[in-house]
N, CA, C and O atoms as a MOPAC input file, in Angstrom:
PM7 MOZYME 1SCF
protein

 N      4.28300 1    12.50800 1   -19.51000 1
 C      4.12500 1    11.14100 1   -19.96800 1
 C      2.66500 1    10.96700 1   -20.37900 1
 O      1.76100 1    11.20600 1   -19.57800 1
 N      2.43500 1    10.55700 1   -21.60600 1
 C      1.05600 1    10.33900 1   -22.03700 1
 C      0.62100 1     8.91200 1   -21.68500 1
 O      1.42300 1     8.10400 1   -21.21500 1
 N     -0.65100 1     8.62200 1   -21.92000 1
 C     -1.19700 1     7.31700 1   -21.52900 1
 C     -0.47900 1     6.15400 1   -22.20400 1
 O     -0.26900 1     5.11000 1   -21.58700 1
 N     -0.10500 1     6.33000 1   -23.45900 1
 C      0.59900 1     5.25800 1   -24.17400 1
 C      1.93500 1     4.95500 1   -23.50800 1
 O      2.26800 1     3.79200 1   -23.28000 1
 N      2.70600 1     6.00600 1   -23.19500 1
 C      4.00200 1     5.82000 1   -22.54200 1
 C      3.83900 1     5.17800 1   -21.15900 1
 O      4.62900 1     4.31900 1   -20.76500 1
 N      2.81600 1     5.60400 1   -20.44000 1
 C      2.54500 1     5.03500 1   -19.12300 1
 C      2.18100 1     3.55800 1   -19.25600 1
 O      2.67300 1     2.72500 1   -18.49400 1
 N      1.32400 1     3.23200 1   -20.21800 1
 C      0.94900 1     1.83300 1   -20.45300 1
 C      2.16800 1     0.98100 1   -20.79600 1
 O      2.31000 1    -0.14400 1   -20.31700 1
 N      3.04100 1     1.53300 1   -21.62800 1
 C      4.24500 1     0.81100 1   -22.03700 1
 C      5.15600 1     0.55800 1   -20.83200 1
 O      5.65500 1    -0.55400 1   -20.65400 1
 N      5.37000 1     1.57200 1   -20.01500 1
 C      6.22400 1     1.42900 1   -18.84400 1
 C      5.65000 1     0.40100 1   -17.87000 1
 O      6.37300 1    -0.46500 1   -17.37500 1
 N      4.36200 1     0.49900 1   -17.60200 1
 C      3.72200 1    -0.44000 1   -16.66600 1
 C      3.80000 1    -1.86800 1   -17.21500 1
 O      4.03100 1    -2.80900 1   -16.45600 1
 N      3.61100 1    -2.03300 1   -18.51100 1
 C      3.69400 1    -3.36900 1   -19.11800 1
 C      5.11400 1    -3.92000 1   -19.01000 1
 O      5.29900 1    -5.08700 1   -18.66400 1
 N      6.10300 1    -3.10500 1   -19.30100 1
 C      7.49800 1    -3.57100 1   -19.21700 1
 C      7.87000 1    -3.94000 1   -17.78900 1
 O      8.52900 1    -4.95400 1   -17.55600 1
 N      7.44900 1    -3.11700 1   -16.83200 1
 C      7.76100 1    -3.42000 1   -15.43300 1
 C      6.98500 1    -4.64700 1   -14.95800 1
 O      7.51500 1    -5.46900 1   -14.21200 1
 N      5.73600 1    -4.76800 1   -15.38700 1
 C      4.95300 1    -5.94800 1   -15.03500 1
 C      5.60500 1    -7.22100 1   -15.55700 1
 O      5.64400 1    -8.23400 1   -14.85900 1
 N      6.11800 1    -7.17100 1   -16.79100 1
 C      6.82700 1    -8.31700 1   -17.35400 1
 C      8.08600 1    -8.63800 1   -16.55600 1
 O      8.43300 1    -9.80400 1   -16.36600 1
 N      8.75700 1    -7.60500 1   -16.09800 1
 C      9.96100 1    -7.79500 1   -15.29500 1
 C      9.63300 1    -8.50000 1   -13.97800 1
 O     10.35500 1    -9.40000 1   -13.55000 1
 N      8.55100 1    -8.08700 1   -13.35100 1
 C      8.13200 1    -8.74600 1   -12.11200 1
 C      7.82300 1   -10.22100 1   -12.36900 1
 O      8.27400 1   -11.08600 1   -11.61800 1
 N      7.05900 1   -10.51200 1   -13.41900 1
 C      6.68900 1   -11.90800 1   -13.67500 1
 C      7.90700 1   -12.72600 1   -14.10300 1
 O      7.96800 1   -13.92500 1   -13.83100 1
 N      8.86000 1   -12.10700 1   -14.75600 1
 C     10.10700 1   -12.79000 1   -15.11400 1
 C     10.80700 1   -13.28500 1   -13.85000 1
 O     11.45600 1   -14.33100 1   -13.86100 1
 N     10.67200 1   -12.53600 1   -12.77600 1
 C     11.28600 1   -12.90800 1   -11.50000 1
 C     10.31100 1   -13.67300 1   -10.59800 1
 O     10.53400 1   -13.81700 1    -9.39600 1
 N      9.22600 1   -14.15700 1   -11.20900 1
 C      8.20100 1   -14.95700 1   -10.51700 1
 C      7.54700 1   -14.19500 1    -9.36300 1
 O      7.27500 1   -14.75700 1    -8.30100 1
 N      7.30400 1   -12.91700 1    -9.59400 1
 C      6.63400 1   -12.06700 1    -8.61700 1
 C      5.37400 1   -11.49800 1    -9.23900 1
 O      5.27300 1   -11.37000 1   -10.46000 1
 N      4.43300 1   -11.16500 1    -8.41000 1
 C      3.23600 1   -10.47300 1    -8.88700 1
 C      3.51800 1    -8.98200 1    -8.88000 1
 O      4.02400 1    -8.45400 1    -7.89000 1
 N      3.20000 1    -8.29900 1    -9.96600 1
 C      3.40700 1    -6.84300 1    -9.96000 1
 C      2.57200 1    -6.20700 1    -8.85600 1
 O      1.43900 1    -6.62600 1    -8.61600 1
 N      3.11600 1    -5.20700 1    -8.18900 1
 C      2.34800 1    -4.54900 1    -7.11800 1
 C      1.11700 1    -3.83700 1    -7.67600 1
 O      1.13200 1    -3.32400 1    -8.79500 1
 N      0.06000 1    -3.81700 1    -6.88000 1
 C     -1.16600 1    -3.15100 1    -7.31300 1
 C     -0.93000 1    -1.67400 1    -7.58900 1
 O     -1.59600 1    -1.09600 1    -8.44900 1
 N     -0.00600 1    -1.06000 1    -6.88500 1
 C      0.24000 1     0.38100 1    -7.01300 1
 C      1.26900 1     0.71100 1    -8.09900 1
 O      1.73600 1     1.84700 1    -8.17400 1
 N      1.62300 1    -0.25500 1    -8.93000 1
 C      2.64800 1    -0.02700 1    -9.94700 1
 C      2.28000 1     1.10700 1   -10.88800 1
 O      3.11700 1     1.95800 1   -11.18600 1
 N      1.05500 1     1.13200 1   -11.35600 1
 C      0.62400 1     2.17200 1   -12.30000 1
 C      0.71000 1     3.55100 1   -11.66600 1
 O      1.17000 1     4.50600 1   -12.29200 1
 N      0.26400 1     3.64700 1   -10.42300 1
 C      0.30700 1     4.94300 1    -9.74100 1
 C      1.74900 1     5.37700 1    -9.49600 1
 O      2.07800 1     6.55300 1    -9.65200 1
 N      2.59500 1     4.44800 1    -9.11800 1
 C      4.01000 1     4.78200 1    -8.89800 1
 C      4.65200 1     5.24500 1   -10.20000 1
 O      5.42600 1     6.20200 1   -10.21000 1
 N      4.33100 1     4.56700 1   -11.29600 1
 C      4.91900 1     4.92200 1   -12.58900 1
 C      4.53900 1     6.34200 1   -13.01600 1
 O      5.30300 1     6.99800 1   -13.72400 1
 N      3.39000 1     6.81200 1   -12.60000 1
 C      2.97800 1     8.18600 1   -12.92500 1
 C      3.94500 1     9.22000 1   -12.35500 1
 O      4.10400 1    10.30900 1   -12.90700 1
 N      4.58400 1     8.86700 1   -11.25200 1
 C      5.48200 1     9.80900 1   -10.58200 1
 C      6.91900 1     9.73200 1   -11.08900 1
 O      7.77900 1    10.49000 1   -10.64000 1
 N      7.17700 1     8.82400 1   -12.01500 1
 C      8.52600 1     8.67300 1   -12.54100 1
 C      8.71800 1     9.48800 1   -13.81500 1
 O      9.36700 1     9.03500 1   -14.75800 1
 N      8.16600 1    10.66300 1   -13.83600 1
 C      8.30000 1    11.54900 1   -14.98800 1
 C      9.74600 1    12.00900 1   -15.08600 1
 O     10.41400 1    12.19300 1   -14.06900 1
 N     10.22300 1    12.19100 1   -16.29500 1
 C     11.57400 1    12.68200 1   -16.51000 1
 C     12.62900 1    11.59100 1   -16.51100 1
 O     13.79800 1    11.86000 1   -16.78800 1
 N     12.23600 1    10.37100 1   -16.20700 1
 C     13.16000 1     9.24300 1   -16.25300 1
 C     12.74600 1     8.38600 1   -17.43800 1
 O     11.57400 1     8.03500 1   -17.57000 1
 N     13.68700 1     8.05000 1   -18.29200 1
 C     13.32800 1     7.26400 1   -19.47400 1
 C     12.86200 1     5.86900 1   -19.06900 1
 O     13.21600 1     5.36000 1   -18.00500 1
 N     12.06700 1     5.27200 1   -19.93500 1
 C     11.58400 1     3.91600 1   -19.69500 1
 C     12.76100 1     2.95900 1   -19.53400 1
 O     12.75400 1     2.09500 1   -18.65700 1
 N     13.77000 1     3.12000 1   -20.38600 1
 C     14.94200 1     2.23500 1   -20.33000 1
 C     15.65800 1     2.35800 1   -18.98300 1
 O     16.04700 1     1.35100 1   -18.39200 1
 N     15.83100 1     3.59500 1   -18.49900 1
 C     16.49200 1     3.80000 1   -17.20600 1
 C     15.66900 1     3.23400 1   -16.05600 1
 O     16.22000 1     2.66000 1   -15.11700 1
 N     14.35700 1     3.39600 1   -16.12800 1
 C     13.48600 1     2.87100 1   -15.07800 1
 C     13.55100 1     1.35300 1   -15.03600 1
 O     13.68900 1     0.76500 1   -13.96300 1
 N     13.45200 1     0.71700 1   -16.19000 1
 C     13.51400 1    -0.74400 1   -16.26600 1
 C     14.88200 1    -1.22900 1   -15.78000 1
 O     14.95900 1    -2.21300 1   -15.04400 1
 N     15.95200 1    -0.55600 1   -16.17800 1
 C     17.30400 1    -0.93900 1   -15.73900 1
 C     17.44500 1    -0.81200 1   -14.22200 1
 O     18.08100 1    -1.65300 1   -13.58600 1
 N     16.86100 1     0.22500 1   -13.64600 1
 C     16.93000 1     0.43200 1   -12.19900 1
 C     16.20200 1    -0.68200 1   -11.45200 1
 O     16.71700 1    -1.20800 1   -10.46500 1
 N     15.01600 1    -1.04000 1   -11.91500 1
 C     14.25400 1    -2.10500 1   -11.26800 1
 C     14.97300 1    -3.44500 1   -11.44400 1
 O     15.03600 1    -4.24000 1   -10.50600 1
 N     15.50800 1    -3.69900 1   -12.62700 1
 C     16.26200 1    -4.94000 1   -12.87600 1
 C     17.46300 1    -5.02600 1   -11.93600 1
 O     17.73300 1    -6.09000 1   -11.37900 1
 N     18.18000 1    -3.93300 1   -11.75500 1
 C     19.32800 1    -3.90000 1   -10.83500 1
 C     18.86700 1    -4.18000 1    -9.39900 1
 O     19.53000 1    -4.90500 1    -8.65700 1
 N     17.74800 1    -3.60900 1    -9.02500 1
 C     17.21100 1    -3.85600 1    -7.68600 1
 C     16.95500 1    -5.35000 1    -7.48700 1
 O     17.32100 1    -5.91000 1    -6.45400 1
 N     16.32900 1    -5.99400 1    -8.46900 1
 C     16.05300 1    -7.41900 1    -8.36000 1
 C     17.35800 1    -8.22300 1    -8.28200 1
 O     17.44200 1    -9.19100 1    -7.52600 1
 N     18.36800 1    -7.82900 1    -9.05300 1
 C     19.66000 1    -8.52400 1    -8.98500 1
 C     20.31100 1    -8.34400 1    -7.62200 1
 O     20.78000 1    -9.30900 1    -7.01700 1
 N     20.33700 1    -7.08900 1    -7.13600 1
 C     21.02200 1    -6.78500 1    -5.87900 1
 C     20.32300 1    -7.37600 1    -4.66600 1
 O     20.97100 1    -7.71400 1    -3.67600 1
 N     19.00400 1    -7.50200 1    -4.74000 1
 C     18.22700 1    -7.96700 1    -3.59100 1
 C     17.49400 1    -9.27100 1    -3.88500 1
 O     16.43800 1    -9.54500 1    -3.31500 1
 N     18.06300 1   -10.06200 1    -4.77300 1
 C     17.46700 1   -11.33200 1    -5.19100 1
 C     17.15200 1   -12.21500 1    -3.98200 1
 O     16.13400 1   -12.90800 1    -3.97300 1
 N     18.00000 1   -12.19800 1    -2.98000 1
 C     17.79800 1   -13.04700 1    -1.80200 1
 C     16.50500 1   -12.70300 1    -1.05100 1
 O     15.95000 1   -13.55700 1    -0.36000 1
 N     16.02600 1   -11.47000 1    -1.17800 1
 C     14.78700 1   -11.09000 1    -0.49900 1
 C     13.54900 1   -11.62200 1    -1.21200 1
 O     12.47200 1   -11.70400 1    -0.62100 1
 N     13.70600 1   -11.98200 1    -2.48400 1
 C     12.56500 1   -12.41900 1    -3.28200 1
 C     12.56600 1   -13.92200 1    -3.52900 1
 O     11.70900 1   -14.42900 1    -4.25300 1
 N     13.50900 1   -14.63400 1    -2.94100 1
 C     13.61800 1   -16.07000 1    -3.12100 1
 C     12.51200 1   -16.74700 1    -2.32400 1
 O     12.40800 1   -16.53800 1    -1.11500 1
 N     11.69400 1   -17.54400 1    -2.97400 1
 C     10.57800 1   -18.20900 1    -2.30300 1
 C     11.01300 1   -19.09200 1    -1.15800 1
 O     10.33900 1   -19.15000 1    -0.13000 1
 N     12.12600 1   -19.77800 1    -1.31700 1
 C     12.62200 1   -20.63600 1    -0.23900 1
 C     13.02900 1   -19.81100 1     0.96600 1
 O     12.76900 1   -20.19800 1     2.10600 1
 N     13.66900 1   -18.66900 1     0.71800 1
 C     14.08900 1   -17.81300 1     1.83400 1
 C     12.87400 1   -17.27700 1     2.58300 1
 O     12.87200 1   -17.21700 1     3.81200 1
 N     11.85000 1   -16.89100 1     1.84400 1
 C     10.62300 1   -16.40800 1     2.48500 1
 C     10.01100 1   -17.52800 1     3.32300 1
 O      9.57100 1   -17.29500 1     4.44900 1
 N      9.98300 1   -18.74100 1     2.77600 1
 C      9.42400 1   -19.87400 1     3.51700 1
 C     10.25200 1   -20.15700 1     4.77100 1
 O      9.69200 1   -20.41800 1     5.83600 1
 N     11.58700 1   -20.10800 1     4.65200 1
 C     12.43600 1   -20.35300 1     5.82200 1
 C     12.18100 1   -19.32600 1     6.90700 1
 O     12.13200 1   -19.67400 1     8.08700 1
 N     12.01400 1   -18.04000 1     6.52100 1
 C     11.73700 1   -16.99900 1     7.51800 1
 C     10.39300 1   -17.26000 1     8.19100 1
 O     10.26900 1   -17.12800 1     9.40900 1
 N      9.39300 1   -17.62900 1     7.40400 1
 C      8.07000 1   -17.90600 1     7.97100 1
 C      8.12600 1   -19.12500 1     8.88400 1
 O      7.55800 1   -19.11500 1     9.97600 1
 N      8.80600 1   -20.16700 1     8.43800 1
 C      8.92100 1   -21.37800 1     9.25400 1
 C      9.69100 1   -21.08300 1    10.53700 1
 O      9.33700 1   -21.58100 1    11.60500 1
 N     10.74200 1   -20.27700 1    10.43000 1
 C     11.51400 1   -19.89900 1    11.61600 1
 C     10.68200 1   -19.10800 1    12.60300 1
 O     10.78500 1   -19.31700 1    13.81200 1
 N      9.86000 1   -18.20400 1    12.10300 1
 C      8.97600 1   -17.42300 1    12.97700 1
 C      7.97700 1   -18.33200 1    13.67600 1
 O      7.68200 1   -18.15100 1    14.85700 1
 N      7.46300 1   -19.30300 1    12.94600 1
 C      6.51000 1   -20.24500 1    13.53200 1
 C      7.19400 1   -21.05000 1    14.63300 1
 O      6.62400 1   -21.23600 1    15.70800 1
 N      8.39800 1   -21.52300 1    14.37600 1
 C      9.11900 1   -22.30800 1    15.38000 1
 C      9.40800 1   -21.47400 1    16.62600 1
 O      9.31300 1   -21.97800 1    17.74500 1
 N      9.75800 1   -20.21000 1    16.43900 1
 C      9.99600 1   -19.32600 1    17.58700 1
 C      8.71700 1   -19.14100 1    18.40100 1
 O      8.75700 1   -19.14200 1    19.63100 1
 N      7.59800 1   -18.98500 1    17.72600 1
 C      6.32200 1   -18.81100 1    18.42800 1
 C      5.97100 1   -20.06400 1    19.22300 1
 O      5.48900 1   -19.97300 1    20.35200 1
 N      6.21100 1   -21.22600 1    18.63600 1
 C      5.93500 1   -22.49000 1    19.32600 1
 C      6.84900 1   -22.60400 1    20.54800 1
 O      6.40200 1   -23.01000 1    21.62000 1
 N      8.11900 1   -22.24900 1    20.38900 1
 C      9.07700 1   -22.35300 1    21.49200 1
 C      8.71600 1   -21.42300 1    22.65300 1
 O      9.01200 1   -21.73100 1    23.80700 1
 N      8.08100 1   -20.28900 1    22.35500 1
 C      7.69100 1   -19.33600 1    23.40600 1
 C      6.49100 1   -19.79900 1    24.22100 1
 O      6.26100 1   -19.33000 1    25.33500 1
 N      5.74200 1   -20.71400 1    23.65600 1
 C      4.55800 1   -21.19100 1    24.37500 1
 C      4.97600 1   -21.98600 1    25.61100 1
 O      5.99200 1   -22.68100 1    25.61500 1
 N      4.17700 1   -21.86400 1    26.63400 1
 C      4.44600 1   -22.64900 1    27.85200 1
 C      4.22700 1   -24.12700 1    27.56200 1
 O      3.35400 1   -24.47800 1    26.76900 1
 N      5.00900 1   -24.99700 1    28.19400 1
 C      4.80700 1   -26.43800 1    27.98900 1
 C      3.37100 1   -26.83200 1    28.32900 1
 O      2.80500 1   -26.39600 1    29.33200 1
 N      2.81500 1   -27.65100 1    27.48300 1
 C      1.45700 1   -28.14700 1    27.71300 1
 C      0.36400 1   -27.23500 1    27.21700 1
 O     -0.80800 1   -27.60800 1    27.27200 1
 N      0.70300 1   -26.04500 1    26.73100 1
 C     -0.35100 1   -25.13900 1    26.26300 1
 C     -0.71700 1   -25.35600 1    24.81700 1
 O     -1.69900 1   -24.79600 1    24.33000 1
 N      0.08300 1   -26.18400 1    24.10700 1
 C     -0.23300 1   -26.45800 1    22.69600 1
 C     -1.37200 1   -27.44400 1    22.61700 1
 O     -1.47300 1   -28.37300 1    23.41900 1
 N     -2.24000 1   -27.22500 1    21.62400 1
 C     -3.35900 1   -28.16800 1    21.47800 1
 C     -3.13400 1   -29.08700 1    20.31200 1
 O     -3.96900 1   -29.94800 1    20.03500 1

């Protein structure tokens, strides 16, 4: 894969991440270097399928609910009167 092909793949995947309202991972370029032998179209299709199949993991509301639930559990574990 030459630099142009790598740039194209990283740009397409970056666009895919932003389409799903996500920030592309910092290591995207390095990961793409290791995807030699897989066409750009197949790579993009694989990532798109991943986002479709695991959409619930990337939902902002779901992430907030998990964080809020963790906070509530931590508060519940505290001894009465120890909260400030």
